[in-house]
C-alpha positions in Angstrom: 27.9 -51.7 -49.3 25.6 -54.8 -48.7 28.7 -57.4 -49.8 31.1 -56.0 -47.5 28.6 -56.2 -44.2 28.7 -59.7 -45.2 32.4 -60.5 -45.4 33.6 -57.9 -42.7 35.7 -59.3 -40.0 34.6 -56.7 -37.2 30.9 -57.8 -37.9 29.4 -59.7 -34.8 28.5 -62.6 -35.7 25.8 -64.8 -34.2 25.8 -68.5 -33.1 23.1 -70.8 -34.6 20.0 -70.1 -32.1 21.8 -66.7 -30.6 19.5 -64.2 -29.7 20.2 -60.4 -29.3 19.4 -58.5 -25.8 16.6 -56.4 -26.0 16.3 -54.0 -23.3 12.8 -52.2 -23.1 11.2 -49.9 -20.9 11.6 -50.5 -17.3 8.4 -51.0 -15.4 8.2 -48.8 -12.6 7.0 -51.1 -9.2 3.5 -49.8 -7.7 4.9 -49.2 -4.4 7.5 -46.7 -6.3 4.5 -44.8 -8.1 2.6 -44.5 -4.6 5.9 -42.8 -3.2 6.1 -40.6 -6.0 2.4 -39.6 -5.4 3.5 -38.7 -1.9 6.1 -36.8 -2.4 3.9 -34.6 -4.7 1.4 -34.5 -2.2 3.8 -33.3 0.2 5.1 -30.2 -1.9 1.8 -29.7 -2.7 0.9 -29.1 0.9 3.9 -27.8 2.0 4.1 -24.9 -0.9 0.5 -24.2 -0.7 0.0 -25.5 -4.5 -3.1 -25.8 -6.5 -4.7 -28.7 -7.5 -5.0 -27.0 -11.3 -0.9 -27.7 -11.3 -1.8 -31.4 -11.7 -3.5 -31.0 -15.1 -0.5 -28.4 -16.3 1.2 -29.9 -19.5 4.8 -28.5 -18.4 4.6 -30.1 -14.5 3.1 -33.8 -16.4 6.1 -33.0 -19.0 8.6 -32.8 -16.3 7.5 -36.1 -14.5 7.6 -37.9 -17.5 11.2 -36.8 -18.3 12.0 -38.0 -14.8 10.4 -41.1 -15.1 8.9 -42.4 -18.6 6.4 -44.9 -17.0 4.9 -42.6 -14.3 1.5 -41.1 -15.0 0.7 -37.9 -12.8 -2.1 -38.2 -10.5 -5.7 -36.7 -11.5 -7.1 -34.1 -9.3 -9.9 -36.4 -8.2 -7.0 -38.9 -7.3 -4.9 -36.4 -5.4 -7.8 -35.0 -3.8 -9.1 -38.6 -2.2 -5.4 -39.0 -1.2 -5.1 -36.1 0.7 -8.5 -37.0 2.4 -7.5 -39.9 3.4 -4.0 -39.4 4.5 -5.5 -36.3 6.7 -8.1 -38.8 8.6 -5.3 -41.2 9.2 -3.0 -38.3 10.8 -5.7 -36.6 12.4 -6.4 -40.0 13.9 -2.6 -40.5 14.8 -2.6 -37.0 16.5 -5.8 -37.8 18.9 -4.1 -40.9 20.0 -1.1 -38.8 20.6 -2.8 -36.6 22.4 -5.0 -38.8 24.5 -1.7 -40.5 26.0 0.3 -37.3 27.3 0.4 -37.8 30.8 -1.0 -33.9 31.2 -3.7 -31.8 29.9 -3.4 -29.6 26.6 -4.2 -25.8 26.8 -5.6 -23.8 23.7 -5.0 -20.8 21.8 -7.9 -19.7 19.1 -7.7 -16.6 16.8 -9.8 -15.4 13.7 -8.0 -15.0 10.4 -9.2 -13.1 7.3 -8.2 -14.4 3.8 -7.3 -12.1 0.7 -10.2 -13.3 -0.9 -12.4 -12.2 2.5 -13.2 -15.8 3.8 -12.9 -15.7 7.6 -11.5 -18.8 9.5 -10.9 -20.0 13.2 -7.8 -21.4 14.1 -7.1 -23.8 17.0 -3.8 -24.7 18.3 -3.0 -26.9 21.2 -0.1 -26.8 23.9 1.2 -29.0 26.0 4.4 -30.6 27.5 5.5 -34.0 26.8 6.5 -37.0 29.2 10.1 -35.9 28.3 9.0 -32.5 29.8 9.3 -31.0 26.3 6.7 -27.9 25.5 5.3 -28.6 22.3 2.5 -26.9 19.8 0.4 -28.3 17.5 -2.1 -26.5 14.9 -5.7 -28.6 15.5 -7.8 -27.1 13.3 -7.9 -24.0 11.0 -12.3 -24.6 10.2 -14.1 -21.8 8.3 -16.3 -19.6 10.1 -19.1 -18.3 8.8 -21.8 -15.3 10.3 -22.4 -14.7 12.5 -18.8 -14.5 14.3 -20.2 -15.0 17.9 -18.8 -16.3 21.0 -21.4 -19.5 20.9 -20.4 -20.3 17.5 -16.6 -19.9 17.8 -17.0 -22.4 21.0 -19.0 -25.1 19.0 -16.6 -25.3 16.3 -13.9 -25.6 18.9 -15.7 -27.9 21.1 -16.4 -30.0 17.7 -12.9 -30.2 16.8 -11.7 -31.7 20.5 -14.4 -33.8 20.1 -13.1 -35.0 16.8 -9.6 -35.4 18.2 -11.4 -37.1 21.5 -9.9 -34.9 24.0 -12.8 -32.6 24.9 -12.2 -33.8 28.5 -8.2 -33.2 28.4 -8.9 -29.5 28.1 -6.7 -27.3 31.0 -7.1 -23.6 29.4 -8.1 -21.6 26.4 -6.0 -18.3 25.8 -8.1 -15.5 23.2 -7.0 -11.9 22.4 -8.6 -9.2 24.8 -11.9 -8.6 22.9 -14.7 -9.1 25.1 -16.7 -11.6 22.5 -13.2 -13.9 21.7 -13.0 -13.9 25.6 -16.2 -14.9 25.9 -15.4 -18.0 24.1 -13.0 -19.2 27.0 -16.0 -18.5 29.1 -18.1 -20.8 27.2 -15.7 -23.8 27.5 -15.2 -23.4 31.3 -19.0 -23.5 31.4 -18.9 -26.8 29.2 -15.5 -28.5 31.1 -17.2 -27.7 34.4 -16.5 -29.5 36.7 -13.0 -30.0 35.9 -10.5 -26.9 36.7 -10.6 -24.7 33.6 -8.1 -21.4 32.9 -9.6 -18.9 30.6 -6.9 -16.3 29.6 -6.1 -13.5 27.7 -3.2 -13.1 25.5 -0.4 -11.0 27.7 1.5 -10.4 24.2 -2.0 -8.7 22.8 -2.3 -6.9 26.6 1.2 -5.1 25.9 0.6 -4.3 22.3 -2.8 -2.6 23.7 -0.8 -0.8 26.1 2.1 0.5 23.6 -0.7 1.6 21.5 -2.3 3.5 23.9 0.6 5.1 25.5 1.9 6.2 22.0 -1.5 7.7 21.4 -1.2 9.7 24.7 2.4 10.6 23.4 0.7 12.2 20.1 2.4 9.2 18.3 -0.2 10.7 15.2 1.8 13.9 14.8 5.5 12.0 16.1 4.9 9.4 13.1 3.4 11.0 10.5 6.2 11.8 8.0 8.1 8.3 8.5 4.8 6.7 7.6 4.3 9.1 4.5 7.7 8.8 3.2 7.1 4.8 3.4 4.0 5.3 1.6 5.7 7.2 -1.1 8.3 4.5 -1.6 5.8 2.1 -2.3 4.2 4.0 -4.7 6.7 6.4 -6.1 9.3 4.5 -8.5 11.4 8.0 -9.0 11.7 8.2 -5.5 12.6 4.5 -4.5 15.4 4.8 -7.5 16.8 8.2 -5.6 16.9 6.0 -2.3 18.6 3.4 -4.1 21.5 5.8 -5.5 21.5 7.5 -2.3 22.0 4.0 -0.6 24.8 3.1 -3.2 26.6 6.4 -2.7 27.1 5.8 0.9 27.8 2.8 0.5 24.6 0.9 2.6 22.2 -2.1 1.0 18.7 -0.7 -0.1 15.6 -2.8 1.3 12.3 -0.9 1.5 11.0 0.0 5.2 8.2 -2.2 6.0 4.3 -0.7 6.0 3.1 0.1 9.6 -0.4 -1.4 9.8 -2.7 -1.1 13.0 -3.4 -4.7 13.2 0.0 -5.6 12.6 2.4 -5.8 16.0 5.3 -4.0 16.2 4.9 -2.8 12.5 5.5 0.5 13.5 9.0 -0.5 15.3 9.6 -2.2 12.6 9.5 0.3 10.5 11.1 2.9 12.0 13.8 0.5 12.4 14.1 0.1 8.5 14.4 3.8 8.2 17.2 4.4 11.2 19.3 1.5 9.0 18.9 3.9 5.9 19.6 7.1 7.8 22.9 7.8 5.9 21.5 7.3 2.6 18.2 9.4 4.1 20.9 12.0 4.8 22.4 12.2 1.7 19.2 12.0 -0.3 17.7 15.2 1.7 20.9 17.1 1.4 20.9 16.5 -2.3 17.9 18.7 -2.8 15.1 15.6 -3.5 11.8 16.9 -2.7 9.9 16.6 0.5 6.9 17.8 -0.1 5.1 14.6 -1.1 5.3 13.2 2.7 4.8 16.2 4.2 1.2 15.9 5.3 0.0 13.1 7.6 -1.4 9.5 6.6 
């Protein structure tokens, strides 16, 4: 075999001094690495991914497969990048809001996370030079106790000062609780002598009117069985399977009705509309002798 290699006519023979080409690993430019950093940051923020994903071995393996010369950023690197980019974007937003020909209106509301942490949101609403109505979330700040109107107003004032627009605010809309409305009253006092319009949320007001109207109409008795049945669907697999089979029998697609909640606007309407869409299957289910005793009591 060794002799054959020497005399084989198909063997590529190099001229004296000729070298073979060697293609090593192509180095990824630094600018390209920074761009990938940015795309990972964008994905993490938009998809609400934890920083721990950067330590996941499969995620690192995926990046290495796509680009062998790319090293996944550490948590500290990504944390610093997010902080720096947030600061730059906040500066740009502040400059843009200050350049607007008109003034800025605010809406604010409290929010509680699943783990019990409480926050205060602040949203700006404004009209651009092209007469387009725009909305922008300015802050989503941790809201420590006590949740007084004064503390909320202080958080809002601090955020407005960070953006440099504390003198450009024309109005603030809150929900209809007394403590929330007092936020606007405090902001109006701080904005004086500039005109300031404190306002209550019209949608929340309409929701309260509907809620009290339904109470006067005996809502609890009227909606007791639909609510109990939907509650049963969420906790009883046999009942859900029976309804799915009924949907297949009458030729409609099954979708579990939503839960009615006091704090979720239109949730009762959404629940009733969901049950209305399932009406043929529900009739088929009841006519087949399925027990109704499980949802005969109010919930």
